[in-house]
PAKOLDREN-743434 format. One record per residue: z, y, x of N, C-alpha, C in turn. Coordinates in steps of 0.05 Angstrom, whole numbers, plus 5000, padded with zeros to 4 digits. Atoms other than C-alpha are relative to their C-alpha. Layout:
PAKOLDREN-743434
ZYXZYXZYX
...
//
This chain:
PAKOLDREN-743434
501950095021264226378882501150064972
499149935027264726638810500449744984
499450245016267526158759497549894986
502450095013260826128724498249845018
501750144981257625858788501349745009
498750254992262725308799499049774982
501150235016259624638777502249894982
498150125018263024348716500549715009
499350274992266623698728501149854975
499250175023267923118680501149745012
499150264992270922428682498049794990
502050205007266221828683501149725002
499550284999267321108666497349865003
502750114994261420738698500049694998
500450295003258820028687497049955002
498450244994256519478699500249965030
499650014971259519438768499149745012
500750264989258518698779497049945000
502850055002251218718759498350245010
501449764992249319388790497749935019
502350034983242619438824498849725000
501250275003240618748799497850014979
502250015020234718538756501249994972
498850025026239618428699501750254993
498249785005243119108703499550134973
500649875026239419418643501049834977
499250175021240618818599503049994997
497150025000247918748618501350264994
498949745006249219488615499950064970
500349965029246519528544501949814985
498150195013250618898526502850115000
497349894998256919238551500350244981
499949775019255219868511500349904971
499750125026254619428449502949914996
497250095002261419128464501950234996
498349765003264519818471499750114971
500549915028261320008404501549824980
498950195020263819378369503149975003
497150064995270819318401501650225013
498549794986272719908446499949955030
499950034971274319988520501849775007
498450234991276919388557501750085025
498249964977282919448603500249735014
500150264987281718888653502449975020
497750044982287418578694499149975029
500350034971288018608769502849975012
497550024987293518428818500250195023
499549824978296218968864502349885017
498050144982300018668924501350215018
498549824984305419028962501949855019
498250124981309718889023502150205010
497849844990316319159048500449925030
499850084971315819159125502850045011
497449984986321919039168499650105028
500249884974323119429231500349795022
499550204979325418799268497849805003
502350174998318718459258500249744984
499850245016321317919211498150024976
502050015022316917699153500750204978
499549805020316218259102500549884972
499850075028318518219030497350074987
502549945013312618198983500449994970
500050005030311218328909497250034991
502649985012305218278864500350084971
499949895027304118678800497349974986
502450005017299118528745499650284988
500749745011295719188727497649964980
502250015019291419238664499150294997
500849724998287119858669497050044994
502849915001280720228653499950275015
500049784981278720748705497850204994
501849775003275321428704500150165026
500149854975272921828764499050284994
500849725004272522588766497750075019
502449944985265622818788498650244987
502049825012260523368778497649834992
502350165007254223118743498249935023
501850054977250423178809501149785018
498850214984255322688841499949734988
499950255014254422148789498149795012
502050194990248121838819501049845023
499050174978251121628886502449834992
497750165010257521408850499049754985
501050225016253320968805498849785017
501050214982250420598864502149785005
497750184996257320278872501149894974
498650075025259820258800498249944977
501850055022253620178757498750254989
501649775008248320628726500250074971
499349915027251220688656502750145003
497449854997256921188646500650144973
498949845022261221488591501350255013
499049754989262822218604502150124982
497749905016269522508581500850275011
498649754992272723198581502849925009
497350054989279323228618502149994977
498049995021283223418555499949754982
500250255016280522798519501549785014
498550214986283222348574503050044999
497149945003289922698570501049894973
499250105026290222538496500149704999
500150304999288521808511502249885018
497850104983294421758559499249945029
500950054973290421748624501750165020
498549874979294021928689498649955027
501250054973291922018762501249765013
499150234984292321418808501150115026
498849944975296821468869499049805021
501050184980293221178929502049995023
497850044981298420888976498949905027
501050094974296420869050501849795012
498550224988298520289092500050025031
499850024971300920199163501749765007
498650254992303819609202503050055003
497249954995310419939219500550305003
499349724996314120589231499950164975
500149825023313821199187497649964982
502550045016306821009165500449804977
499550195021309820449123501850114978
498249885020314020939082498949974972
501250015027309120929023500449724988
499650275009309420169017503049954992
497150035005317020199021500850134974
499449865025317320708965499249834976
501050165022313120258919501849764997
498350245003317319638935502750074989
497349925010323720028920499850074970
500449955028320820248853499949734985
500150275012319419508839502949894999
497250095001326719358857501550154978
498749855022329019908809499249894973
501050135024324719578755501649744996
498650255002327918908770503050044993
497249955004334919198772500650084970
499549925028334419548704499349774981
500550235017331318918675502349805000
497650184999337218498700502250114983
497849875015342118998670499549964970
500750035029338318958603500549714991
499750285007338418198604503049924999
497150055001345818168621501350124976
498949865024347518668566499349844975
500850155024343618248516501749754997
498450255001347417608534502950064994
497249935005354117958534500550074971
499749935028352918208464500549754983
499750245016352717488440502249815011
497950174988358417218484502549994983
497450025015364816958450502150195013
498149804990370317478456502249875018
497850134985375316968484499149855025
501050154976370816688539500850155025
498949884976373916818607497850115018
502349924982367516838649497449884990
502650115006360116738640498549995027
501550024975355816488699497350134997
502749874999349716918716498749945027
501550064975344416718767498250245005
501649764992341417318803498549935026
501550034975336217378858497249904995
502750115001329117158873500149705001
500050295001327016438867500849875026
499350114974328016328942502750095011
497449904990334716688947501750084975
498549965025339216608886503049955005
497150034998346716658876501250024972
498750005027351216518816502550185001
497749825003356317048795501349954973
498650035025361716978743500950274990
499349745011362617578697501949974976
498350005023368217718649498650164978
501749875020364617878583501150284991
498949755010369418418557499950225021
500049804979370118778623497250095008
502849944993362718728640498650174979
501249855021360718978572500950305000
499049735000365219588577498950155024
501149874976362819728648497150094996
502849935005355519708627499750234980
500149785019356920168568500650265014
499349754986360120668615497850085019
502149934981354720628668497550114985
502449925015349220718615500550234981
499449805020352721248574498350255003
501649765000348021818555497349975013
502550054985342121498592498149844983
501950175013335721158570500849715003
499250284999337120428553498649855023
501250144976335919948613497349874994
502650145005330319548579497850204999
502149805002326520188564499450115028
500549914973327520418636498349805016
501650204986324919758663497150004992
502849995010318719788619498650255010
501249754990317520518640499349985029
500650044971318020348714497749815004
502350194998313319758704497450154993
502449845007308420228669499250195022
500649814979308920738725498749865024
501250154978307220198776497149944996
502950035005300420128743498350215014
501549774990298520788774500350035031
499950024971299920588847498049795009
502050194991294320258885499650035030
500349984971293420088959497450155008
502249844993288920598991498049855017
501850154982286020089040499449734989
500350275012285119528990497249895002
502750104999277619478995498550125023
501549914977273119519055497250084992
502549905009267619949028499950305004
500249714996265120639048499950154974
500149865026263820798975502650004986
497450035014271020618957502250105019
497949894983274821059006502150124982
498149925020281021118964501550265006
498849744994283521729001498550224987
501849795012277722108970499449964971
500550065028277421778902501550194982
498749835020279022228842500249844975
499950195022281021678795502450054982
497950015020285121698731499749744986
500050265015287121088691501350034973
498550075024289020888622501049725006
499050254990293720328639502649914986
497550075012299820328594499649994969
500150025029300120078522502350164989
497949835012303920588480499749994970
499950015029305720668407500150294989
499949755015304521248358501149934973
498750065026309121248298500649704997
499250285001311320548316497749805002
502350184999304220258320498750015028
501250014973301420028387497150084999
502749904998295020358408498049785009
501850204989292219758445500649734987
499650265011291319038425498749795019
501250214984289518368455497249954990
502850055008282118158453499949794978
500450195022279817798390498449765011
501650234992276517108394497150075001
502949924999269817438378499450155025
500449854975270617918437500149825024
499850194978272817358483497549845003
502550164999266716948465497750165012
502249844990262017518480500450075029
499549944972265417698546499449755017
500650254985265016968569497049955002
503050045000257616948550498850215019
501049794983256517598588500449945030
499350054972260117408653502349805001
498050215001263716748649501449965027
498850044974264916708724502350205004
497949804997269117348721502149974979
498149995021272417338653501349724995
498950275005273416578652501649895023
498550114977276716498720503050004995
497150035003283916288726501550255009
498649764993288716878726502949974989
500149954972293516968759499549755016
500350254984292016488817502549835000
497750195003296415878815502150035022
498049964978299716058882501250275001
499049735000301416768862502550044983
497549945015308516968842499750294990
500449735012308217568794502850134996
497549855002313618108793500550144974
499649865025312418418725502349894984
497650095015318918398686499449984970
500650025029315718498617498549764992
501650245006311417878623501749765004
498250234999315617278606498649745006
501650244996310116758607497850065021
501949954979306416778674498349755005
501750244997302616128661497150095005
502849944994295516108687498249984975
501949995022290416318635497450095011
502549874991283416598637500550305003
499649714996282817308662499750164974
500549865025280117528594502450004982
497750025017286517298560502150215006
498049804992290517828598499050284994
501149735004286018418578501350144976
499349845023287718978530497450144990
502349865012282919338483501050264989
499549745012283020078467497750084983
502349955018278720188406499750294992
500249725007280320918393502750134997
497549865003285621418374499850184975
499849835024287821778310497649964981
502250065019282521418268497250055011
502749954988276821598316499349775019
501150204982272621068351500050125028
499949914972273221118427497450155007
502549874993265821308431499650274986
500149745013266921888383501550215017
498549824982271322188438498450055026
501749984977265722138490498350264998
501749775000262022768511497149925001
502850104998255622418532500049715010
500550274989253021718547497650025018
502249984980248821698611499049725006
501250274996244021108620497550035017
502649994986238020938663497850094981
502149895017231721288637498749784983
501450225014228720608617501749904977
498350115021234720468572500850204978
499249795019235221128533499549934971
500750065028231620908470501749784988
498450235009235220248465503050084996
497249905002242020588478500350174975
499949835024240521088422500149824975
499950185023239220508374502749874998
497450135000245720168394502150194989
497949815008249720798381499450164975
500849855024246121038319502149984978
498050045022251520748273502450185003
497749824997256721208303499150285007
501149734997252221818307500250125028
499949914972252021858382497250005013
502750034988244521778391499250265015
500849754988243622518407501450065026
498449954976248822478462499249815023
500950184979245121938502498050155018
501649844981242122238565499149815023
501050154978237621918618500950135026
499149904975239521988691498350245010
501849794990233522438706500650264986
499549765015236022938654503050095001
497249965002243422928667500850295007
499249734993243923608702498650204982
501249815018239023938654501650034974
498550015025243623748596502950075004
497349944995250023978629501150234983
//
C-alpha cells in the first residue's frame, strides 16, 4: 500500500467515560470541555497493584502505586467511533509530535500469570519498586548523616517494611564516606528514586479490567503521568478550590470518594503524607506548555453532532471554534 493510502493516525483523549451512552452524556461532556477550557487537562489518580509471586506457593509480596495520569489512544479517525462507545463520545485529537512535547510516553501493559515464567513481568515491576525503595533509603540515610555530630559513634536506623523491620547501627563518618564512594559520578539517590517512581506510572496490569473493549494487549495508549519542570518551574499544579468545587458538582461520587482506601498501604516514596483524602485532592492539572493553552495544542475537537454548535461557543474564546467537528464528519475532515 502506498504511503498516501495508509490512513492517518492520531492520539485521542476521549470523555466522559463514566457518563457515556447515558441521557446526561451531552451535558456532562460539554461541562468537561468547559473545565478543560478554564483549567486544563486533569491527571486523575488510580492505584496500580502488583504482586511478587513465590515459587514455593507462600503468600506473595505486594505493592501498590498511586498513578496520576491522563491517557491518549492511537487510532485512525475511522476507529474512533467504536472506541468512543467505551470511553465517551467527546474527544481531543492530537498529533504525535505534540504529545512528545507534552512528555507523553507509551504505557507498558504487563501480563499476569499465577506462577512460572509467566510471572516474570510482575517480578520485574516489583523489583523496580524495590530499586525505588532502595535509592530512597540511601537518600534518606545520606540526608541524616549530613546532620549527624562528627563525634557520634553510631546512629540507629530502622529499615524494612512495616511488618518486617530491623534496626541497624551505622557509624556516621564511615557510612558517609561509603555512600560518597558508592554514588561517585552517578545521579544522586533522591533523583534516582523519583525517576524510578515516575517510570512506574507507565506500567499497568494487562488483565486489570474484565472488558472486551479494554483488551490491554491491544491498546495503543500513551500517558502524560510525570510532573516535570522547565527552567525550574513545574509544568503541573494541584487543582484550585474553584476547580475542585466544579468537579465535585459534576461527579461527586467519583471525585469526592475517599482515596486511597483506608486499608491500602501505598508504596510511593515521594508521597510523605498518605492520609486519606478525596480523590480530587490527589489530581494534577496540566494547563498548557510554553505559554500556550492545552487546547491550542489540539488538532481537532470531536463531539456528537448535536453538541457541535454549543462546543463551538464554549471554545470561541480560544479560537478553536473552526476545529470542532461532529462525529458524522470526522473522516471527511481528516
